[in-house]
C-alpha positions as CSV (number, residue, x, y, z in Angstrom):
1,M,-0.2,7.4,13.3
2,T,-3.6,6.4,12.1
3,L,-6.9,5.5,13.7
4,E,-7.2,1.7,14.1
5,T,-3.7,1.0,12.7
6,T,-3.9,-2.7,13.5
7,T,-4.9,-3.4,9.9
8,S,-2.2,-3.5,7.3
9,P,-2.7,-1.7,3.9
10,A,-2.2,-5.0,2.1
11,A,-5.3,-6.3,3.9
12,A,-7.3,-3.1,3.7
13,A,-10.0,-2.7,1.0
14,T,-9.0,-0.4,-1.9
15,P,-11.3,1.7,-4.0
16,E,-12.9,-0.2,-6.9
17,G,-11.7,1.3,-10.2
18,A,-10.4,4.8,-10.6
19,P,-11.5,7.6,-8.3
20,R,-14.6,9.5,-9.5
21,L,-12.5,12.7,-9.5
22,A,-9.5,12.7,-11.8
23,A,-6.2,14.3,-10.8
24,P,-6.1,17.0,-13.6
25,E,-9.8,17.9,-12.8
26,L,-8.9,18.4,-9.2
27,T,-5.7,20.4,-9.6
28,A,-7.4,22.8,-12.0
29,R,-9.7,24.0,-9.3
30,I,-7.4,24.1,-6.2
31,D,-7.8,27.3,-4.2
32,G,-4.6,28.0,-2.3
33,R,-5.8,31.2,-0.5
34,A,-5.9,31.4,3.3
35,V,-9.1,31.1,5.3
36,I,-9.5,34.1,7.6
37,A,-12.6,35.6,9.2
38,G,-14.8,33.4,7.1
39,D,-13.3,34.4,3.7
40,R,-10.8,33.0,1.3
41,V,-8.1,35.6,1.1
42,P,-4.6,36.1,-0.4
43,S,-1.7,36.7,1.9
44,A,-1.3,40.3,3.1
45,S,1.9,40.6,1.1
46,G,0.4,38.9,-2.0
47,E,3.2,36.4,-2.0
48,T,2.6,32.7,-2.8
49,F,4.6,29.5,-2.9
50,V,4.2,26.5,-5.1
51,T,3.3,23.1,-3.6
52,I,4.8,20.1,-5.3
53,N,3.5,16.6,-6.0
54,P,6.4,14.6,-4.6
55,A,5.6,11.5,-6.7
56,T,6.1,13.5,-10.0
57,G,8.0,16.7,-9.1
58,A,5.2,18.6,-10.8
59,A,3.6,21.8,-9.4
60,L,0.1,21.3,-7.9
61,A,-0.9,24.8,-6.9
62,E,0.1,28.2,-5.7
63,V,-0.6,28.7,-2.0
64,A,-0.8,31.9,-0.1
65,K,2.5,32.6,1.7
66,G,1.3,33.9,5.0
67,G,3.4,36.1,7.2
68,A,3.1,37.9,10.6
69,A,0.4,40.2,9.3
70,D,-1.7,37.3,8.3
71,V,-1.3,35.8,11.8
72,D,-2.4,39.1,13.3
73,R,-5.5,39.1,11.1
74,A,-6.4,35.5,11.9
75,V,-5.8,35.9,15.7
76,A,-7.9,39.1,15.7
77,A,-10.7,37.3,13.9
78,A,-10.5,34.4,16.3
79,R,-10.5,36.7,19.3
80,A,-13.5,38.7,18.0
81,A,-15.5,35.5,17.3
82,F,-14.6,34.1,20.8
83,E,-15.6,37.3,22.6
84,S,-18.8,37.6,20.7
85,G,-20.0,34.3,22.1
86,V,-21.3,33.2,18.7
87,W,-19.5,29.9,19.3
88,S,-18.0,30.0,22.8
89,R,-21.4,30.6,24.5
90,R,-23.4,28.5,22.1
91,D,-25.2,25.5,23.5
92,A,-22.8,22.6,23.7
93,A,-25.3,20.3,21.9
94,D,-25.4,22.8,19.0
95,R,-21.7,22.9,18.7
96,G,-21.7,19.1,18.6
97,A,-24.3,19.1,15.8
98,V,-22.1,21.4,13.7
99,L,-19.1,19.1,14.2
100,R,-21.2,16.1,13.1
101,R,-22.3,18.0,10.0
102,L,-18.7,18.7,9.3
103,A,-18.0,14.9,9.6
104,D,-20.8,14.3,7.0
105,L,-19.3,16.9,4.6
106,I,-15.9,15.3,4.9
107,E,-17.4,12.0,4.0
108,R,-19.4,13.5,1.1
109,N,-16.3,15.1,-0.3
110,G,-14.1,12.1,0.6
111,D,-12.9,11.4,-3.0
112,E,-11.7,14.9,-3.4
113,L,-9.9,15.0,0.0
114,A,-8.3,11.6,-0.4
115,L,-6.9,12.5,-3.9
116,L,-5.8,15.9,-2.7
117,E,-4.0,14.4,0.3
118,S,-2.3,11.7,-1.9
119,L,-1.2,14.2,-4.5
120,D,0.1,16.7,-2.0
121,M,1.9,14.3,0.4
122,G,2.8,11.3,-1.7
123,K,1.0,8.6,0.3
124,P,-1.1,6.0,-1.6
125,L,-4.6,6.8,-2.5
126,S,-5.6,3.4,-1.1
127,Q,-4.6,4.7,2.3
128,T,-6.0,8.2,2.2
129,S,-9.3,7.0,1.0
130,T,-9.7,4.1,3.5
131,V,-7.8,5.5,6.6
132,D,-7.0,9.2,6.5
133,V,-10.4,10.6,5.3
134,P,-12.6,8.2,7.2
135,G,-10.5,8.7,10.3
136,T,-10.8,12.5,10.0
137,A,-14.6,12.3,9.8
138,A,-14.7,9.8,12.7
139,T,-12.7,12.2,14.9
140,F,-15.1,15.1,14.3
141,R,-18.1,12.9,14.7
142,W,-16.8,11.4,18.0
143,Y,-16.2,14.8,19.6
144,G,-19.4,16.1,18.2
145,E,-21.2,13.3,20.0
146,L,-19.2,14.1,23.2
147,A,-20.2,17.7,23.2
148,D,-23.1,17.6,25.6
149,K,-21.6,15.0,27.8
150,L,-18.8,17.1,29.3
151,T,-20.3,17.8,32.7
152,D,-19.2,20.1,35.5
153,E,-18.3,18.9,39.0
154,V,-19.8,19.6,42.3
155,P,-17.1,18.7,44.9
156,S,-17.7,18.2,48.6
157,T,-17.6,21.4,50.6
158,P,-18.4,22.4,54.2
159,P,-22.0,22.8,55.2
160,G,-23.6,26.0,54.1
161,S,-21.6,26.2,50.9
162,T,-21.7,24.8,47.3
163,A,-18.9,24.8,44.7
164,I,-19.0,24.2,41.0
165,V,-15.9,23.2,39.1
166,S,-16.4,24.0,35.4
167,R,-14.3,23.6,32.3
168,V,-14.0,26.9,30.5
169,A,-12.6,27.4,27.0
170,L,-9.2,29.1,27.0
171,G,-10.0,31.5,24.1
172,V,-7.8,31.5,21.0
173,V,-6.0,28.3,20.2
174,A,-3.1,28.0,17.7
175,A,-2.7,24.5,16.1
176,I,0.4,23.6,14.2
177,V,0.2,20.3,12.4
178,P,2.8,18.2,10.5
179,W,3.0,17.0,6.9
180,N,2.7,13.2,7.4
181,Y,-1.0,13.2,8.3
182,P,-2.2,16.6,7.3
183,L,-5.9,16.0,7.6
184,D,-6.0,13.4,10.3
185,I,-3.9,15.3,12.8
186,A,-5.6,18.6,12.1
187,A,-8.8,16.8,13.2
188,W,-7.1,15.6,16.4
189,K,-6.4,19.2,17.3
190,L,-9.5,21.0,15.9
191,A,-12.3,18.8,17.1
192,P,-11.6,18.9,20.9
193,A,-10.6,22.6,20.7
194,L,-13.7,23.6,18.9
195,V,-16.1,21.4,20.8
196,A,-14.9,23.1,24.0
197,G,-15.9,26.5,22.6
198,N,-12.5,27.9,21.5
199,S,-11.6,29.7,18.3
200,V,-8.7,28.3,16.4
201,V,-5.9,29.4,14.0
202,L,-4.6,26.4,12.1
203,K,-1.2,26.4,10.6
204,P,-0.7,23.4,8.2
205,A,2.7,22.2,7.1
206,E,4.1,24.2,4.2
207,T,4.5,21.2,2.1
208,T,1.0,19.8,2.7
209,S,-1.5,22.7,3.1
210,L,-4.2,21.8,0.6
211,T,-6.5,19.6,2.6
212,A,-6.4,21.9,5.6
213,L,-7.5,24.8,3.4
214,R,-10.3,22.7,2.0
215,L,-11.3,21.7,5.5
216,G,-11.5,25.3,6.4
217,E,-14.1,25.8,3.7
218,L,-16.1,22.7,4.7
219,A,-16.2,24.0,8.3
220,L,-17.8,27.2,7.1
221,E,-20.3,25.2,5.1
222,A,-21.1,23.0,8.1
223,G,-22.0,26.1,10.1
224,I,-18.9,27.0,12.1
225,P,-19.1,30.8,12.3
226,A,-16.7,33.1,10.6
227,G,-13.5,33.6,12.5
228,V,-13.9,30.6,14.7
229,L,-11.7,28.5,12.4
230,N,-8.9,30.2,10.4
231,V,-6.3,28.5,8.3
232,V,-3.0,30.3,7.6
233,P,-0.4,28.5,5.4
234,G,3.2,29.6,5.1
235,P,6.7,28.8,6.4
236,G,6.9,27.4,9.9
237,S,9.8,29.7,10.8
238,V,7.5,32.6,10.2
239,I,3.9,31.5,11.0
240,G,4.8,29.1,13.8
241,R,7.1,31.7,15.4
242,A,4.4,34.4,15.1
243,L,1.8,32.2,16.7
244,G,4.2,31.1,19.5
245,L,5.1,34.7,20.4
246,H,1.6,36.1,19.9
247,P,0.3,37.7,23.1
248,D,-3.3,37.1,22.2
249,V,-3.0,33.3,21.6
250,D,-4.1,31.6,24.8
251,A,-3.0,28.0,23.9
252,L,-0.9,26.3,21.3
253,T,-1.0,22.7,20.3
254,F,1.7,21.2,18.1
255,T,2.7,17.9,16.5
256,G,6.1,17.8,14.8
257,S,9.8,17.6,15.6
258,T,11.3,17.9,19.1
259,A,13.6,20.7,17.9
260,V,10.6,22.8,16.9
261,A,8.7,21.9,20.1
262,K,11.6,23.3,22.1
263,K,11.4,26.5,20.2
264,L,7.7,26.8,21.0
265,L,8.5,26.3,24.7
266,T,10.8,29.3,24.5
267,Y,8.3,31.4,22.5
268,A,5.6,30.7,25.1
269,G,7.9,31.7,27.9
270,E,9.0,34.9,26.1
271,S,5.4,36.0,25.4
272,N,2.4,35.3,27.6
273,M,3.1,31.8,29.1
274,K,0.4,30.4,26.8
275,R,-0.8,26.8,27.5
276,L,1.2,24.2,25.4
277,S,0.5,20.7,24.4
278,L,3.3,19.2,22.4
279,E,3.5,15.9,20.6
280,A,7.1,15.7,19.3
281,G,9.5,13.0,18.1
282,G,9.7,9.3,18.7
283,K,12.1,6.3,18.4
284,S,9.7,3.5,19.3
285,S,10.7,-0.1,20.0
286,N,9.0,-3.4,19.2
287,L,10.1,-6.3,21.5
288,I,9.6,-9.8,20.1
289,F,9.9,-12.6,22.7
290,A,10.6,-16.2,21.7
291,D,7.3,-17.4,23.3
292,V,5.2,-15.4,20.8
293,E,2.3,-17.5,19.6
294,D,2.5,-16.5,15.9
295,L,5.9,-15.3,14.8
296,A,4.8,-14.7,11.2
297,L,2.0,-12.4,12.4
298,A,4.5,-10.6,14.6
299,A,6.7,-10.0,11.5
300,E,3.8,-8.9,9.4
301,K,2.7,-6.4,12.0
302,A,6.3,-5.3,12.6
303,A,6.6,-4.4,8.9
304,F,3.4,-2.4,9.2
305,G,4.7,-0.6,12.3
306,A,8.0,0.3,10.6
307,F,7.1,0.9,7.0
308,Y,3.4,2.0,6.7
309,N,3.0,5.6,5.3
310,Q,6.6,5.3,4.0
311,G,7.8,5.1,7.6
312,E,6.8,8.8,8.0
313,V,5.1,8.2,11.3
314,C,6.2,9.7,14.7
315,S,5.3,6.5,16.5
316,A,6.8,4.1,13.9
317,N,8.3,1.0,15.5
318,S,11.7,1.8,14.0
319,R,13.7,-0.4,16.5
320,I,12.9,-4.1,16.7
321,F,14.5,-6.2,19.5
322,V,14.1,-10.0,19.0
323,E,14.9,-12.8,21.5
324,R,17.9,-14.7,20.1
325,P,16.3,-18.2,19.6
326,V,13.8,-16.8,17.0
327,Y,16.0,-14.0,15.7
328,D,17.1,-15.5,12.4
329,E,13.6,-16.8,11.6
330,F,12.1,-13.5,12.4
331,V,14.4,-11.5,10.2
332,G,13.6,-13.8,7.3
333,L,9.8,-13.3,7.9
334,L,10.2,-9.6,8.3
335,T,12.1,-9.4,5.0
336,T,9.2,-11.2,3.2
337,A,6.6,-9.0,4.9
338,A,8.5,-5.8,3.9
339,E,7.7,-6.6,0.2
340,A,4.1,-5.4,0.8
341,Y,5.5,-1.9,1.3
342,R,7.5,-1.5,-1.9
343,S,7.1,2.0,-3.2
344,G,5.0,2.7,-6.3
345,D,2.7,5.2,-7.9
346,P,0.5,6.6,-5.1
347,L,-2.6,6.4,-7.4
348,D,-2.0,2.7,-8.2
349,P,-4.1,0.6,-5.8
350,A,-1.4,-2.1,-5.9
351,S,1.3,0.2,-4.4
352,G,2.1,-0.6,-0.8
353,N,3.8,2.8,-0.3
354,G,4.1,5.9,-2.3
355,A,6.7,8.7,-2.4
356,L,8.3,10.4,0.6
357,V,7.0,13.9,1.1
358,S,9.8,15.6,-0.8
359,E,13.1,15.1,-2.6
360,S,15.0,16.8,0.2
361,H,13.5,14.6,2.9
362,A,14.3,11.5,0.7
363,D,17.9,12.8,0.6
364,G,18.1,12.6,4.4
365,V,16.5,9.2,4.6
366,A,18.9,7.9,1.8
367,A,21.8,9.3,3.8
368,A,20.7,7.3,6.9
369,I,20.4,4.1,4.7
370,E,23.9,4.7,3.5
371,A,25.1,4.9,7.1
372,A,23.3,1.6,7.8
373,A,25.0,-0.1,4.8
374,R,28.4,1.2,5.9
375,D,28.1,0.2,9.6
376,G,25.7,-2.8,9.6
377,E,24.1,-5.5,7.5
378,L,21.5,-3.9,5.1
379,I,18.6,-5.5,3.4
380,G,16.7,-3.4,0.8
381,G,16.6,0.3,1.0
382,E,16.8,1.0,-2.7
383,R,16.1,4.6,-3.9
384,I,14.1,4.6,-7.1
385,G,13.5,7.2,-9.8
386,R,10.0,7.2,-11.1
387,D,7.9,9.7,-13.1
388,G,10.4,12.6,-12.7
389,S,10.9,12.1,-9.0
390,T,13.5,10.3,-6.8
391,A,11.5,10.5,-3.6
392,F,10.7,6.8,-3.7
393,I,12.6,4.5,-1.3
394,D,11.9,0.9,-0.6
395,P,11.9,-0.6,2.9
396,A,15.3,-1.0,4.5
397,I,16.1,-3.5,7.3
398,V,19.5,-3.1,9.0
399,A,21.1,-5.5,11.6
400,G,24.3,-5.6,13.4
401,L,24.4,-2.0,14.7
402,P,25.7,-1.3,18.2
403,L,23.2,0.3,20.6
404,S,25.4,3.4,20.6
405,H,24.8,3.9,16.8
406,A,22.9,7.1,15.8
407,L,20.3,5.0,14.0
408,H,19.3,3.6,17.4
409,R,18.8,7.1,18.8
410,E,17.8,9.5,16.0
411,E,14.4,9.7,14.3
412,V,14.8,9.0,10.6
413,F,11.1,9.4,9.6
414,G,11.4,7.0,6.7
415,P,11.2,3.3,5.8
416,L,14.2,2.2,7.8
417,V,14.1,-0.3,10.7
418,V,16.9,-1.5,13.0
419,V,16.8,-5.1,14.1
420,Q,18.8,-6.4,17.1
421,A,19.0,-9.7,19.0
422,F,18.7,-9.9,22.8
423,D,19.2,-12.6,25.4
424,H,17.4,-11.5,28.5
425,E,14.2,-9.6,29.2
426,D,16.0,-7.0,31.2
427,D,18.3,-6.3,28.3
428,A,15.4,-5.8,25.9
429,V,13.7,-3.3,28.3
430,R,16.9,-1.5,29.0
431,A,17.6,-1.1,25.2
432,A,14.0,0.0,24.5
433,N,14.2,2.7,27.1
434,A,17.6,3.9,26.1
435,T,16.3,6.8,24.0
436,D,15.4,10.4,24.5
437,Y,11.8,9.7,23.5
438,G,8.9,7.9,25.1
439,L,6.0,8.0,22.6
440,A,5.1,4.3,21.8
441,A,6.3,0.7,22.2
442,S,5.1,-2.7,21.2
443,L,5.7,-6.2,22.6
444,W,4.8,-9.7,21.5
445,T,4.5,-12.6,24.0
446,S,2.1,-15.4,24.9
447,S,2.8,-14.9,28.6
448,L,0.2,-12.7,30.3
449,S,2.6,-12.1,33.3
450,R,5.4,-11.0,31.0
451,A,3.0,-8.7,29.0
452,H,2.0,-6.9,32.2
453,R,5.6,-6.9,33.6
454,V,7.3,-5.5,30.5
455,S,4.6,-3.1,29.5
456,E,4.7,-1.6,33.0
457,R,8.5,-1.0,32.7
458,L,8.5,0.5,29.1
459,V,8.6,4.3,29.1
460,A,6.0,5.0,26.5
461,G,2.7,6.8,26.2
462,T,1.2,3.8,24.5
463,V,2.3,0.2,24.8
464,S,0.7,-2.2,22.3
465,V,0.7,-5.8,23.3
466,N,0.6,-8.4,20.5
467,T,-0.1,-5.6,18.0
468,V,1.7,-2.4,16.9
469,D,0.9,1.3,17.2
470,A,-2.6,0.8,18.3
471,L,-4.8,3.8,18.9
472,G,-8.4,5.0,18.6
473,S,-10.8,7.8,19.4
474,T,-11.3,6.6,23.0
475,T,-7.7,6.3,24.1
476,P,-5.2,9.2,24.6
477,F,-2.2,9.5,22.4
478,G,1.0,11.2,23.4
479,G,4.4,10.6,25.1
480,F,6.9,11.1,27.8
481,K,10.4,12.6,27.9
482,Q,11.3,14.5,24.7
483,S,8.2,13.1,22.9
484,G,6.4,16.0,24.6
485,F,3.4,16.4,26.9
486,G,-0.4,16.7,26.6
487,R,-2.6,14.1,24.9
488,D,-4.5,13.9,21.6
489,L,-7.7,11.9,21.2
490,S,-10.1,10.7,23.8
491,R,-11.8,12.8,26.5
492,H,-8.3,13.7,27.8
493,A,-7.6,15.9,24.8
494,I,-10.2,18.3,26.0
495,D,-7.9,19.1,28.9
496,N,-5.5,20.8,26.4
497,Y,-8.1,23.5,25.6
498,V,-9.9,24.2,28.8
499,G,-9.1,25.6,32.2
500,L,-10.7,24.5,35.5
501,K,-12.8,27.3,37.2
502,T,-14.1,27.1,40.7
503,T,-17.2,29.0,41.6
504,W,-17.9,28.9,45.4
505,F,-21.3,29.8,46.8
506,Q,-21.5,30.6,50.5
507,H,-25.2,30.5,51.4
508,A,-25.2,30.1,55.2
C-alpha cells in the first residue's frame, strides 16, 4: 500500500552508495520516549519494551511502554490544545503552511527516517528511501496545499433566509496505525485530521514505533503546537483499548486487522459512540484475461502486487485468476518475475525484499506455505536463516487449490499468492467476489467494454485496470464489506475528521 505503486522496486532508482547515516550511528541516538503535550516523556509506569530489528534479531532501542495513564495524559493534552484554539481556530492557510514545513523536514531528515524504518520493520532501504519517506512528505504537502481550499456551502433556502453548511473539526482524534507502513499510513491519518483543525493522539504499532516518535518531534519543530500531536507507543491491547473506550476521544481512525476493527466498533458503542473510520483486512484478486495485450507485463505487475513489501500489504493481490488459454504461460512468466522479490539484507540495494516484520509473523506465513505445499502445487516459498534471523521468506506461488480452501479466504500478509485458472468471465468475477473483504482488485484486458463491465461488477474500493494496486493522493483508498468503511487519501479523507454544521439565518 504505497503511493504510486505502479512502479516495481526492481525498476525504481536506489540510493547511490551507502546511506549518509550509518546504522550504528543511528541506533545509538534513538529516543524511545513518548511525545505528550510537546515533550518527550517516559511512560507513567516507567516501563519500557525492546524493539527488535527483524533482519538480525538484535535489539534496536528501548521504547516507552505506555498504558491507560499515558492515554489519559495524551487525550487531556489534545483536548486542552483543541479547546484553546491555538490550532483548531488558527487560519486554515497557516495550518497548511505548518504541514508543508513538516513535509520539508521529513525530506531533510529522509536518510534518517528511511534507515530507521528499514531497521525497525525489515523492509528494504531501497524502498523506504524512494517510496515510504517521499510518500509521507508528499501526503503532508498535498493536504497542506489543500488547507485553504476547503470551502463552506451556501445551499438553496426559501426567500428571506440564508444557510451556511460548514465543516467543523470533531475535536480529539485517535489514530491507530499498522506496522507494515508505519510512516506512510501515519501520514494518511494525521495530515487530513490536522489540516481540519483537530488534535490527535497517534498510537503506532508496538513492533514499529520509532519513525512515528521521530515524526512527533519533527511536527513540533515544524510549528505544530504542543498537545496538538501526541504519540503514545505500547501494546495495542492496552493503548488501543483505552483509546477506543475513552469518553473524551471524538473520533478514531484505524488501519489493521478486521478482528481488531470489530473490537473498536464494540468499544465505540460501549463508550461515547465516537466517529470511526476503519481500514481493515483484504484478500484482493487479480483477473488476467486471455486478450491481455502484454502478458509478460501483466505477470511482472502481478508479482509486484503479490510480493512487494514482503507481501505485507493489506491490498496485496494475493489471488490471481487466469483465463485458461494463457494460464500455463502466465504461471511461467510469474515464476520468473517473482525472482525480483527474493529476500535479502534490507540494507543491500540489490535485495528485492527484506525480512518479515518478526519471527512470530514469519512462523504464521511459513505455516500457510506448508498448507499450500500439502494441498496444492507449490513453487518457491523457502524460509531462509540469515544474520541471526529466520524472518526471511522467498515468494511462494501455489496452484491447484479449490476455491473453498482457507488460502483463498484468509489474509496471510506474506509473500504467498494463489493462482487459479478460469474458463468464463462470470466465473472469474464470482470467484473474485467470494470473499469477506472488498478492498482492492485488478484486471487485465485489451477490451474496453470488458474493462468497464468487469470493474463495475467487482466488489472493491479500488479496481486497477491494466495495472495493480494503484493509488495516489487525489484518489480515495478504502474498502467494502469486512475491509471496513471510511476512506484515506484525497479530499474524501477530510470527511473522517469533520462534522457538517448548518447555520440558518432568518432575515425576513
